[in-house]
N, C-alpha and C positions, 0 to 999 in steps of 0.2 A: 504494500500500500504506500509505503514511503517512497519507493522508486516511481510509482505511478504519479504521486503528487509532484515529485521533482520534475518528471517529464512534462506534466501539464504546466508547471510554472515556467519551464524553459520555452514551451510553445507560446505562452502568453507574452513572455519577454520579446520573442521574435515578432509577434504581431505588433507590439508597441513600437519596436524599432522600425518596422515597415511604415506604420502610420506617421511616425515622426520624421521619416525621410532618411534615417540612418542606415537602412538596409535596402539596397536596390531590389526591385521585384524579382529579378532572376536569382539573386542570392537568397532571398527569402524563400522562393519556390524550392530551390535545391535543398536548403536546410530542413524545411518542413517535410519534403519528400523522403528524407533520410531518417525521419523520426521513427524510432522503434515503436512508439505508441501507435502511430498510424499503421505500421506494418502488422502489428498484433491485432488491429481491427479490420484487416482485409476480409472482405466478405463478398458473396456473389452479388454482382451488380445487375447482371442480366444474361440471357442466352440468345445467341444468334442462330435461329433455326432456318434451314433452307436446303442444306446439303442432303443428299440421299445416300451417303456412304460415310464411313469413318473419315474424320477430318485429320489430316496428317501434317498440315503446315499452316501457320498464321504469322502475319507480319504487319506492324503499323507502318504507315507512310512517314516521311521525314517530318511532317508537321504534326503528326499524331491524331489527325481528325478522321482518317480512314484506316480500315483494316482489310487486308487481302487474305483469303483462305483458299486452300486446295484440298481435294478430297478423293476418296476411292471412286466417286461418281464421275471423275475426270473433268469436273467443272471448276472454274475459277470464279470466286465471288468477291465483290467489293462491298464493304459495309460502312454505313454511318453507325459506328459502334455505340456512340453516346445515345442516339435515338433508337438503337436496336433495330435498324431498318436496312434492308438490302438496297444498295444503290443500283447495281447491275451485275450481271453474270454472263459468262460465255463458255462454250465448250473449248477446252484447251487444244484439242487435236491429238492428245495422247490416247494411246490404245489400252492403257492400264492405269493403275492407281497413281495419282500424283503424290510425290513425296516432298517436293519443295516448290515454293513460289516466292520470288523476290522482286520487289519494285526497284527498278534502276533509278539511282539518284539524279536529280536535276533533269527529269524528263516530264515534269508536270504530271507524274503518276500515270503516264501513258504507255510505258514499256515495262512488261512483266516477263521475267525469264522463269521457266519451269523445268522440272525434271521428274522422272517417273520410273515405275517398274518396267516400262516398255523399252528402257535403255536410251530413250531420246532426251535431248535438251532442246527446248522450243522457246520461241519468242512470241509473245502476244502484244500487239500494238493497237492502241485506241486511235482511230483515225479522226480527222476533223469532222466528218459527217456522222460520227458516233458509232460507226461500225468497228468491228474488231478484225484485224488481219493477223493470222497466226502462221508460223512456218517453222520447219525444223532447222536448227542450227547445226546439230551434230548427233551422232549416235555412238554410244559405247557398246561394248560386248557384254555388259552386265548391268544390273539395275543401278540407277543413279539416285542415291539417297540425298545428296547434299550439294548445294551451290554456295559460293562465297563471292560477294560483290566487293570490288575494291572501293574503300571509303571515299566518297566524294566524286567518284567517276561515273559518268552516264554511259560508259562504253565497256569497261573491263570487268570481267568476272571469270570464275573458275568452276570446274565441276570435278567430282571424283566419283569413282564407280567400283562396283564389285569386280570389275575386270582388272583392277589395280592401277589404272591409268589416271593421271591428272591432265585435264585439258584446259587450255587458255582461250578466252573468247574476246574479240574486239568487235563491237556492233557496228563500227564504222566500215568494216569490210565484210560483215556478216560471215566471218570465218572462224573456224576452230582449229587450234593447233595442239597436237598431243605433245606435252612437255616431256613426260617420262613415265615409267611405271615404278611403282613402289615395291621394293623387294624385301624379303625376309632377312633377318640377321642370323648369322651362323657363328658359333663359337670357333669352329675350325675354319680358318680362312681359306683352306684348300677346297672345301666342299662348296658346291654351287648353291646359290640362293634362288628362291622362286618368288614370283610375284604374290602379293597378298591383296585381298579384297579390301576396299576402303568404304567406310561409312560416313566419315565426317571430314570437313575442311573448313578452316577459319583463317582470316587474314589478321595480322597484327595491326591494330589501329594506329600505333605509334610509328610503325615503319611498314608500309604496304608491300615492300619488297619481300617480306618474310610471311610465310603462311605455314600453318600446322595441319597435319592430317592424322587420322586415326582409323584403325580398321581391325583386321583379323589377327592381331597379336597384341601384346601388352605395351607396345612402344608408340608414343606420339612422336612424330618426326617433324622437324621444322626445316623448311627448304628456303633457299634464296633464289627467287625467280630470275635474277640477273645471270645465273650460271647456265641457263638453258637457252639454246638457240631455237629459232623458229622451225628448224628441220629435225628437232630432237625426238622424232616420233617413236623410236624404238630404244631410246636410251634408258638405262637403269638409273633411277634417281639416287643422288648422293646427299644425305641430310646434312644440314648445317649444324643441327643439334638434335638430341633425343631426350625424351622425358619418360620416366617410369618409376613407380615406387620401388624402393629397395627390395622388398620381399617378393615382388612380382617378376624381377629380372630372371630370365631363364625359364619361366613357366610357359606351358604350351596350350593350356586349356582355358584361355581368357582372351577377351577382345574388347576393343573400345567402341562405344556407341556414339559418343559425342565429345566435342572439344569446344572450348570457348575462351576468348581472350578478354581480359579486363582492359580498362583504359590505361593501365600502367604496365601492360604486357605480362601480367600474371596469366598462367595457362591452367585452365580448369579441365580435368579429364574425368569422364564417367565411364565405368567399366561394367560390362555385362556380368551379372551375378557377383559383383564385388562392390566396391565403394566409390566415392567421388574424392578426388585429390586435387589440391591446389599447389601449383609450383611457382616459385619466384623465378624470374628470368635467369638468375645465376645458378639455378639448381639442376641444370641439364647434365647429361652424361657425355656430351660431346657427340661426334659423328656416329659412334657405335657404342652400344651398352657394354660390349665386351672388349673395348679398347683399353680400359683401365684394369689394373690388377685387382683381384678379389679383396685384398686388404684395403684398397682405396674405396671400394664400394661400401665396405662396412662403416666407413667414416661419413657417409652421406647423411645430411641432416634429415630427420623425419619431417615429412611434409604435413600440411594441414589436411585432416580427413573429415568427411561428412558422411554420417551413417544414419540408419533408421529406416530408409526406404528399401525397395527391392527393384532391381533393373534386370529382369530375366526374359520376359516373354516377347518383348518388342524392342525396336531400336529407339531408345529414349534420348531426348535432348537434355541439355543442362545449360544454365544461364546465370548471369549476374542480375542483380536488381538493386535499384537505388541510384541517385545521381552520381555517386562516386563508387558504385559497385560495392555497397556495404553489405549486401546479402547474396546468398547463393540459393538457386531454385532447382528443384527436380520434381518430376512426376514419379509415379510408383505403380507397381503391379497391384497394390492394394487399393488403387483408385484415389489416393490422396495427393495433394500438393504439399511439398515440404519446403519451408523457408527457414534457412539457417543464417545466423550472423556469420559473415565471412571470417571475421577475426574471432577465434575461439570456438567456432562451429556450434554455438548454442542453437538449439531448435526453438524458434520464436513463434512460428505459426504452422498449424497443420489443418488443412481444409479438405473436405470431400469434394473432389473435382470430377469424378466420373464413376458410373456404376461399376465399371470394369477396370480400366487402366488409363492413367494420364501419361501422355507421351511428350508433348511439346509445350513450352512456356515462353511467352514473348512479352517483355516489359514495354510499357509506353515510353517514348523517348524523353518525356519531360516530367510527367506527373506520376504519383503512386497508383498506377493502374496496370493491370496484368491481364493478358489473354492466354487461355489454355485450350488444349484440345486433346482428344483421346479416342477411345473406341466408340463413344456416342457420336451421333450424327449432327453435332452442333459445336459452336464455339462458345466458351464461357468467358465473361468479362468480370474481373474482380477489382474492387475499390474499397477504400476505408469506409466503415459503417459503424454507427453507434449501437447496432443490434448485437455485436459480438460481446458476449459476456466472459467467455474464456477462450484465450487464443489457442490453447491445447485441450483436446477432449480428455475426459476422465480416463479413458482407456488407451491413452497415448502409449504407455509402456507396453501394453498387450499388443498393439499394432506393430510397434518397432520390434518386439521380441518375435512375433510371428514372421516378420520379414527376415530377421536374422536367422531364425531356425530354417526357413526355406532356403536361404543362401547356403547354410552349412550342410543341410541334407543334400543339396544339389552337388556341392563340392566333393562329397564322398563317393559320388558315382564316377567311376573311371571307365573310359571308353578306349578301346584299341583303335589304331588307325583304320583297320579294316571295317570296324563297326561304324566309325564316323563317315567313311566314304559310302558305305551302304545306305546310311540314313540320308546323306546328301543326294545320292542317286534317286532314292524314293521321293524325296522332296521335289527334286527337279521334274521327275516323271509325273507326279501329281499336279504340279504347277502347269506343265505342258498340256496335260489332258484337260485341266480346268480352262485354260486359255482357249484351246481349240473348241471346246463345247460352247464357251461363251461367245466366241467370235461367230460360230455357226448359227447360234441362236439369235444374236443381234444383227447378223449379216453386216458386220463392220467391214468397210473397205479399207485395206491397209495402204499407207503411203510410204511403205518401207523403201520402195525402189526409187523414190523421187527425192533426191537430196536437195534441200533448200526450196522445195515447192511451197506455195502459199495459197491460201484461200481466204475469202472474206466472209465474216459471219456477222449477223445482227445480234444484239444482245437483248436479254429479257429484263423488264423492270418488275419490281414487286417480289414477293416472297414465293418460293417454290411450294407446290402443293404437297401436303403430308401424305396424300393418297397415291402419289407418284413415286414412292420410295423404291429403291432397288431391293429385291427380296433377299438377295444373298447376304450372309453375315460377313463382317470384316475379317480379312485374312491376317492372322498373326504370323509374322515371319522374323 
């Protein structure tokens, strides 16, 4: 109670400073947005209903007044999130679930790049007449989970894929360049390394020449784009730096689902069926985790760890929250949204965000507002509310213990390489059968043979009908 009174007093002082002119509006806004009292009062503001499949991606525009979302239904939707109304929507041209949708900066919100389980990267452009032109920019040989847009650039972005390749895009030329493929690390330098699938890519906001990727092993790799030439389509990537918790070095049964950079180049890494770790810029392992002798690895500083959630069934995101990245966000298999203080990793807010699983979380660029999505067919908006009586539910320890028990039980299961390959073959076979049946049923006309083809689409106003939902359940992969 004493801390609550102190926080309330501090907020009152900030209001007085603003009214007396001692605190500029922008400074006032940032200080209030970082208030732990407001974060503890985060509550459901509203739901954006309209998609007919699981929503996999959400992003605010640069001014924060619009939100874009993408879904298993292959639709892109623009929302007036404050009014909880759909502005317009359009079919993306993808043939499978949309994984990522990003608004290109300084394009008046008219250019949107998307990626999908169909291996394509596409561009949607709002024309002056209000129609939408979409076209394919490139195609990977694996599903494309993540795109990274260069800060402040209306032209440059990157994609990474399960095929292991990183591609570079420049919208001025409508071209894509394969920079390199990401290879596995081997302790024996004589043995050959293989490419690894990638789930995540993020650009360092303080130096856009650097970007980090994560995927099918325990190591987040940081690359310098200046090292790669435009014809480097088959080159093996050489990291500038690598990051991994000390106890995970050398493990083979773990992978990264998401990476995020703070405004001070801290790197946040979320692991499948493990925890979330925060690395300072100077805590890397160098170009290879096996370059240093074992005794030096034992001297590594323990990094900040965030726990309580579970990241097992889907490819979950992770993010920072607050004007100076004071908090860390994650979804969970238990359907909750977790908010920790970045410093000290104290859990300060736990909210039910989905009946099943929360996957992605996106903070508003200026104010304490948050958008989340998961297996439900809507986007949820969160904002401070006076209705929150307790920031943590009474059963918070039971929730966290159940998640921990699930992680530990899963870690006891050991699979031989033969079993793993068999499971992967079954998964691919089921996915192929599913796709063939769906394409035959919907009579979809593939554009796979037409590189760079375009077609113009009108867009629909208003909300989508609840009766027109896709009958199939969301696929967890």
